[in-house]
C-alpha positions, -999 to 999 in steps of 0.1 A, spaced: 0 0 0 10 36 -5 30 50 24 25 85 38 51 107 53 46 140 72 73 162 58 78 195 76 100 224 64 116 238 95 141 266 91 171 280 73 208 287 79 229 309 56 266 306 54 284 339 53 249 356 55 225 366 82 198 339 81 198 324 115 166 306 125 161 278 148 159 243 133 137 230 161 103 246 169 97 281 184 86 313 166 112 309 139 96 277 127 62 294 126 75 323 106 92 300 81 61 279 77 38 309 72 61 325 46 72 293 29 72 283 -7 69 248 -22 100 234 -38 99 199 -54 128 178 -42 148 156 -66 136 124 -50 143 99 -78 171 75 -73 180 40 -63 170 41 -26 133 36 -26 119 46 8 111 83 -2 109 80 -39 72 76 -42 62 101 -16 61 132 -39 79 150 -12 80 188 -10 102 212 9 88 243 27 116 268 25 120 295 51 123 331 39 156 348 34 158 375 61 185 396 45 200 399 10 227 373 6 262 381 -5 276 364 -36 289 330 -28 264 323 0 249 289 5 214 286 21 207 253 40 170 246 47 158 218 69 133 191 62 121 165 86 104 132 77 79 119 103 66 83 101 50 59 126 37 24 129 15 27 160 28 8 189 58 -4 169 82 24 159 85 61 152 108 78 126 120 114 128 147 121 102 160 156 95 182 164 65 195 195 46 181 210 14 208 231 -2 203 263 -23 234 275 -41 229 313 -44 260 314 -65 262 282 -85 242 260 -108 208 244 -101 222 212 -114 248 211 -87 223 218 -60 199 192 -73 227 166 -73 237 174 -37 200 172 -26 194 140 -45 224 124 -29 213 134 6 177 122 0 189 89 -13 211 85 18 182 94 42 157 72 23 181 42 24 186 45 62 148 49 69 140 19 46 166 -3 63 151 5 97 115 0 86 122 -32 68 139 -46 99 109 -36 120 84 -54 98 78 -29 70 63 5 65 29 16 78 -1 9 56 -22 39 69 -14 76 70 3 91 100 -21 111 122 -12 140 146 -22 118 176 3 91 165 30 117 161 24 129 197 22 94 212 49 82 235 40 45 228 70 36 206 92 8 219 115 14 188 126 46 171 149 59 144 161 95 145 184 116 123 197 151 130 223 170 111 249 197 116 263 219 87 300 215 94 317 239 70 314 258 38 348 269 25 351 279 -12 334 251 -30 332 228 0 300 218 17 302 193 46 274 179 68 275 156 98 245 133 104 238 119 139 216 87 140 200 69 169 185 35 162 165 17 189 149 -16 181 131 -28 212 148 -31 246 182 -18 256 201 13 246 199 28 211 227 22 186 244 55 179 260 63 145 276 94 129 280 99 92 298 125 72 289 138 37 311 162 18 303 179 -15 319 200 -42 294 228 -45 306 237 -80 297 203 -94 275 187 -68 298 157 -67 302 139 -33 338 140 -22 354 106 -15 384 101 8 407 94 -22 398 127 -37 418 145 -10 451 130 -18 476 129 -46 471 101 -71 495 72 -63 501 83 -27 498 58 1 472 78 18 455 47 33 486 38 52 491 73 64 455 75 76 460 42 94 491 54 111 475 86 124 442 70 134 459 41 152 481 66 171 450 84 184 432 51 193 462 39 213 461 70 234 423 68 240 423 31 247 449 34 274 420 44 296 399 12 289 389 -4 322 360 -28 323 373 -45 354 383 -76 335 418 -78 320 408 -104 293 378 -83 283 400 -52 282 424 -69 258 396 -81 235 380 -47 234 413 -29 226 420 -54 198 386 -49 183 386 -11 184 422 -9 171 412 -30 141 393 2 130 426 18 122 438 -11 99 451 1 66 419 -7 46 403 21 26 368 11 38 379 21 74 382 57 63 352 63 40 331 78 67 345 113 72 341 150 72 365 175 57 367 205 80 386 238 73 418 225 89 413 188 96 399 155 85 374 140 109 370 102 107 339 86 122 334 51 136 304 34 153 302 41 190 315 11 209 287 0 233 296 -36 243 305 -28 279 310 0 304 344 16 311 351 23 275 361 58 264 346 72 233 368 65 202 341 71 176 354 105 163 391 110 153 402 144 142 435 148 124 450 181 113 453 185 75 489 197 80 497 161 90 492 151 54 509 181 38 532 159 16 504 138 1 474 162 0 462 171 -35 472 208 -34 449 215 -64 419 198 -47 395 208 -21 416 196 8 445 217 -4 423 247 -7 410 242 29 445 238 43 456 270 25 426 289 39 432 277 74 469 288 72 459 322 60 434 326 89 461 320 115 
């Protein structure tokens, strides 16, 4: 049966501009809704959970004339429920390039929507499928959800042609504590292309080994504090977490490129108490100065950071 989502446009943030409205509730949300315009999202793609919804975005008003080069980031939230089973609240950015092509903005938005739709679909499939009836306001307000899936996001940086977003996910499937995940997405605002880790380094450089060396060094320092009260368990946990720093490219695909650093994300380790958080590893770009692609986005970010100091 056809699935129904409640999709709410919430607010807007303008990089290098003056648009600063709250992403969650309050008067700013009401103003944005009252003055909103409808903007069809590019929802076609391979991930199917949101494709058939005919989703629209309510865009908050620009509160001041933007300067050339500004990027406006609007917020959408997808609400979905299966009464007594689960609740979904997934927020994601909708990008408007005030200096740039619509094609690039559409490509960025499509990639984000495909990402969110895939995560929502995976959760709902695991929970027995999507609802067969529309979501009601009473269902949205209900607390009777033994399982839930939430996504929030933070615009990390916009430097030159770089856009970077961090997505924070909580996934609870029944009893216990929710699983917590962080995902990074980085885009070339000129082309709309999603930036991969290999794009940051010179062709032919052994960047995977260098990332492994730096991440492992940080993990070793963090894991010195592991203390579960059981020496055997401590050793097992340390070995497991240190494997994240192994020289495999798949270990470093989940990252954000900031103005002066690379931030690598790993799943939060929740197997036992007494384990320090080793899910976010931040490494200065200057560490990779010999192998960074100076003509690429990482090189531009490192140059910008150096000028700012």
